[in-house]
C-alpha positions in Angstrom: 12.3 23.1 -16.3 13.2 24.4 -13.2 10.7 23.1 -10.3 10.1 25.4 -7.2 7.9 24.8 -4.2 9.4 28.0 -2.7 7.3 29.6 0.1 4.5 26.6 0.0 3.5 24.5 2.9 3.3 20.8 3.2 2.4 17.6 5.4 4.8 14.4 5.0 3.4 11.6 6.7 5.7 8.6 8.0 8.4 11.4 7.8 10.7 9.7 10.4 12.3 7.4 7.7 12.2 6.0 4.2 10.5 7.5 1.4 8.7 10.1 3.8 11.8 11.3 5.1 13.4 11.5 1.4 10.3 13.2 0.1 10.6 16.0 3.0 14.0 16.7 2.2 13.4 17.0 -1.2 10.7 19.6 -0.7 12.9 21.5 1.8 15.6 21.4 -1.1 13.0 22.9 -3.6 12.3 25.9 -0.9 9.0 24.3 0.5 8.0 24.1 4.1 7.4 20.5 5.8 5.7 19.6 8.8 6.8 15.8 9.5 4.3 13.7 11.2 4.7 10.1 12.6 4.2 7.9 15.6 7.7 8.1 16.7 8.6 11.5 18.2 12.5 10.6 18.6 13.0 9.7 14.7 11.1 12.7 13.7 13.3 14.9 15.7 16.0 13.0 14.3 14.7 13.6 10.9 14.5 17.1 11.3 18.1 17.6 12.5 19.3 15.4 9.3 17.0 17.7 6.7 18.0 21.0 8.3 21.6 20.0 7.8 20.8 19.2 4.1 20.2 21.7 1.2 17.4 23.8 0.9 16.1 27.0 1.9 12.5 25.6 3.3 11.8 25.1 6.9 11.0 21.8 8.5 9.1 20.8 11.8 7.6 17.9 13.3 4.2 17.0 14.8 4.2 13.6 16.4 0.9 12.0 15.0 -1.0 8.4 14.7 -2.6 8.4 11.4 -4.9 5.6 12.5 -6.2 8.4 15.2 -8.7 10.8 13.0 -8.5 13.3 16.1 -4.7 13.5 15.8 -4.8 13.7 12.1 -7.2 16.4 12.1 -4.8 18.1 14.8 -1.8 17.9 12.5 -3.1 19.2 9.3 -4.5 22.2 11.5 -1.0 22.6 12.9 0.7 22.5 9.5 -2.0 24.8 8.0 -1.9 27.5 10.7 2.0 27.4 10.3 2.2 29.7 7.5 -1.6 30.3 7.2 -2.0 27.8 4.2 -1.8 24.1 3.2 -0.6 23.7 -0.2 -0.1 19.8 -0.3 0.6 16.3 1.3 2.8 13.6 0.7 1.2 10.6 2.3 3.9 7.8 3.0 2.6 6.3 6.3 1.7 2.5 5.7 3.0 -0.8 6.3 1.8 -4.4 7.1 1.9 -7.0 9.7 0.4 -9.7 7.6 3.2 -11.3 5.6 2.5 -15.1 5.0 -0.1 -17.5 3.9 -3.8 -16.2 3.9 -5.0 -19.1 5.6 -2.8 -18.6 8.6 -3.2 -14.5 8.4 -3.8 -13.0 11.9 -7.0 -11.3 12.0 -6.1 -8.8 14.3 -3.1 -8.0 12.3 -5.0 -7.9 9.2 -7.2 -5.2 10.6 -4.5 -3.0 11.9 -2.9 -2.9 8.6 -6.1 -2.0 7.1 -6.5 0.5 9.7 -3.4 2.1 8.9 -3.0 2.1 5.2 -6.9 2.7 4.2 -8.2 4.5 7.0 -5.3 6.5 7.7 -5.4 7.7 4.4 -9.2 8.4 4.5 -8.7 10.7 7.4 -5.7 12.5 5.8 -7.7 13.0 2.6 -10.9 14.1 4.5 -9.0 16.8 6.8 -6.2 17.9 4.3 -8.4 18.0 1.8 -11.0 20.4 3.4 -8.0 22.9 4.0 -6.7 22.5 0.3 -10.4 23.3 -0.9 -10.3 26.1 1.5 -7.0 27.6 0.1 -8.1 27.5 -3.5 -6.4 24.0 -4.4 -3.4 22.0 -3.6 -1.8 18.5 -4.4 -2.1 15.2 -2.4 0.5 12.4 -3.3 -0.2 8.7 -1.8 2.9 6.4 -1.7 1.2 3.2 -3.3 3.1 0.0 -4.2 3.2 -2.0 -7.2 1.6 -4.7 -4.9 -1.3 -2.7 -5.6 -1.4 -3.6 -9.1 0.7 -6.7 -9.5 -0.1 -9.8 -7.5 2.4 -10.8 -4.8 1.8 -13.7 -3.2 2.0 -14.1 0.5 2.2 -10.1 1.1 -1.3 -10.6 3.1 -3.2 -7.1 3.5 -0.6 -4.9 2.1 -1.4 -5.4 -1.7 -5.1 -5.3 -0.8 -4.9 -2.2 1.1 -2.7 -0.5 -1.4 -5.0 -1.1 -4.2 -7.8 0.4 -2.0 -5.5 3.3 -1.5 -5.2 3.8 -5.2 -9.1 3.8 -5.9 -9.6 6.0 -2.8 -7.5 8.5 -4.3 -8.9 8.5 -7.8 -12.4 9.2 -6.3 -10.9 12.1 -4.4 -9.3 13.3 -7.6 -12.6 12.9 -9.3 -14.6 14.7 -6.5 -11.9 17.7 -5.5 -10.9 18.6 -9.1 -13.4 21.3 -9.4 -12.0 22.8 -6.7 -8.3 22.6 -8.3 -7.1 19.9 -5.6 -5.0 17.3 -7.5 -4.6 13.7 -6.0 -2.3 11.1 -7.4 -0.3 8.0 -6.2 3.2 6.7 -6.8 3.7 2.9 -6.9 6.9 2.3 -6.1 8.9 -1.2 -6.9 11.3 -2.8 -4.3 12.8 0.5 -2.7 15.7 0.8 -0.5 14.0 1.4 2.9 14.2 0.2 6.8 10.8 -1.7 6.1 12.1 -3.7 3.2 15.6 -4.3 4.7 14.9 -8.2 5.6 13.7 -8.8 1.9 16.8 -7.5 0.9 18.8 -9.8 3.0 17.5 -12.8 1.3 19.8 -13.3 -2.1 17.6 -15.7 -3.7 14.4 -12.8 -3.3 16.8 -10.3 -4.5 17.9 -12.0 -7.4 14.4 -12.9 -8.3 13.3 -9.0 -7.9 16.4 -8.3 -10.4 15.0 -11.1 -13.0 11.5 -9.3 -12.8 12.9 -5.6 -13.5 13.8 -4.3 -16.9 16.1 -1.7 -15.1 17.6 -4.3 -13.0 18.5 -2.3 -9.7 16.8 -1.4 -6.5 14.9 1.8 -6.1 16.3 4.5 -3.8 14.3 7.0 -2.0 15.3 9.9 -4.3 13.7 8.4 -7.1 9.9 8.4 -5.4 11.0 11.9 -3.9 11.8 13.4 -7.4 8.3 12.3 -8.8 6.6 13.4 -5.5 8.2 17.2 -5.8 7.1 17.1 -9.6 3.7 15.9 -8.7 3.4 18.8 -5.7 4.7 21.3 -8.2 3.2 23.7 -10.9 4.6 21.6 -13.5 2.0 19.0 -12.7 -0.8 21.2 -12.9 -2.9 19.3 -15.3 -2.3 15.6 -13.6 -4.5 13.9 -11.4 -6.1 10.8 -10.7 -3.2 8.8 -11.9 -1.3 5.9 -10.1 2.6 6.3 -11.6 4.9 3.5 -11.2 8.3 4.2 -10.1 9.9 0.5 -10.3 12.6 0.1 -13.0 9.7 -1.4 -15.2 8.7 -4.1 -12.7 5.1 -3.6 -13.2 5.6 -4.9 -16.7 6.3 -8.4 -15.3 5.3 -10.2 -12.5 5.2 -10.0 -8.6 8.3 -11.8 -6.6 8.9 -15.2 -5.6 9.3 -15.0 -2.0 8.9 -18.7 -1.6 12.4 -19.6 -0.5 12.3 -16.9 2.4 8.7 -18.3 3.6 8.8 -22.0 3.0 11.2 -22.5 6.0 8.6 -20.6 8.3 5.2 -22.2 7.0 6.5 -25.3 5.0 5.7 -26.0 1.4 2.3 -27.3 2.1 1.6 -24.2 4.3 2.4 -21.8 1.2 -0.5 -23.5 -0.5 -3.1 -23.1 2.4 -2.7 -26.3 4.1 -3.2 -25.7 7.8 -2.1 -28.3 10.2 -4.6 -29.4 13.0 
């Protein structure tokens, strides 16, 4: 089976690094045209240069965009659509968290910012990109979730909570937009080698526990996620919608990671069980 995205136009959020950049490179390698969006124009520009130096006949450009700002999201979607006259799909990779630590000590402003990024940003993008894909006769929206949405990750704060909400939102959109031939799916990566998880990968006790929890005992690479994203964007996945698909080496079969060794020096053993000193 050969997968081609030739002459199709896509928007990729979080495109300056990590999974977003990897997905964009894979789309371009498959012949698709990509508009990268993200907050940091310098990172986006560097990503564009890197992707252009790689394989593929697709084109790539960028639009600096904060996905928590609905007006900026609408502008980016309009620009991506106008580029070649139609928007065929989205890979939504923008996300993150500021709230690692015990729930009794979470900073409430950081919680709100994380929810704003992971949930509201997704809704804005679905709202505006969904309109364009419906107008164009169909399309495919792929959201990047996490196994933290389905497997409890203690002390991950708003991250797993918001990714669970993201999965639910995408399933809702899949049901609503299916009659207009817009497919909506999410990918749940396991521990994948990106800048965001770099600090976790530097703690041997934590990485050893991840391996012990993973039937295929290696870390994920951005290409592992990008390959599935391209498949879900393509016609080969034309009867797949409303799914949350794990790409995690089987980690989802077991438990969330034990990161107590990384956090106990910061919060203390009592702090990890919810004790807050007066």
